[in-house]
N, C-alpha and C positions, 0 to 999 in steps of 0.2 A: 503494500499499500504505500503511495506517495506521501511524503510529508507535506504539511501545509506550506512549510517554507518554500519547498521546490514549486509547489502550485502558485504560490503568490509571485515566486521569480517569473514563472512563464506568463502570469496575467499582466505584470508590469511591460513585458515585451510586445502585449496585444493592444493595448490602449483602452480607453473606457467603453467602448461600445461592444467589446467582444462578448460579455454575459449577454446582452439583450439579443445577439446573434447566435446565442446556442453555446457558445464557449465557456462554459460555467466549471466550476470546481471538478465536478464529477467527471466531465469529458476530458478536462486537462489530466485529471489524476489516472484515468484509464489509459491515455495515451503514455504518460510517465511510465505506468506499470508494465505497458507493452514493451518497455526498453527505448523509447524515442528520447533524445536530449531535449533540453528545453529551445535551443534553436531550431531544431527540427520542427518543433511544435510551431513556433513562431512562424517559421517560413511557410507552413501549410496554412495557417491562418491567414498571412498576408497573401498568398496565392489565390486563396478563396476569395479574399476582399478584392483582389486585382481582377478576377473573372466577373464577379457581381457587379464592379463598377466601369467595366470597359466599354459599355454603351453610352456612358455620361457624355455630354458635349457642354461647351461653353454657350452660355446665353448672355446676349445683351439686348436689353429693350428699355426704352422710356428714359435713357439715360444712366441706367444702373446696369451692371453687369455681373455673372456668377462665373467664375473659372471652375465648373464643376469637374472638366478631365484632370484638375489637380489630385483629385481624390484617387483616381487610377493610378496618376503617374507617381504619386507618394507611395501607393501600395506596391506598385513595381521596385521602387527604390528600397524600401523595407524589405521586401522579399529577397532582393539581392544581398542587402546586407547580411539578413541572417543566414543566407546560403553560404556567404563567405565566413561568417563567424562559426558556423558549423563545421566547416572544412578546416578552420584554424584549430578548432577544438579536437577534431579526429583527423589527422592527416591522411588516413585512408579514403576519405571522401573527397580529396582533392582531385579535378580532373586531371587526365594526361595530358603532358606537354605536347604542343605540336611542334616543338623546335628539334632542329637536328643536332645531334652531339657536334661539338667543336674538336676536330682532330688537330693536335699540335704537330708541328713537322719538325 
């Protein structure tokens, strides 16, 4: 069973709207019990949020504007951040390098 301290750490990564979207203590605790790391859970949340907000567009009318596309843009950035943070925690998750080795003559 996941500790409340670990669940709170993940909730801090998700933001204030996570619980309203179904990411409550039980769901986070179950994911931690399955062996997922906190940054993996946060990455999953932000990828879900990214998919749910991809259709939003900027609105400008009557002299006011709302940049709703920023929601999706920020979700993309946070998903990328947590993907990188998880790779830093577990080097086995780092993508393979596409560079050719340098041969010294």
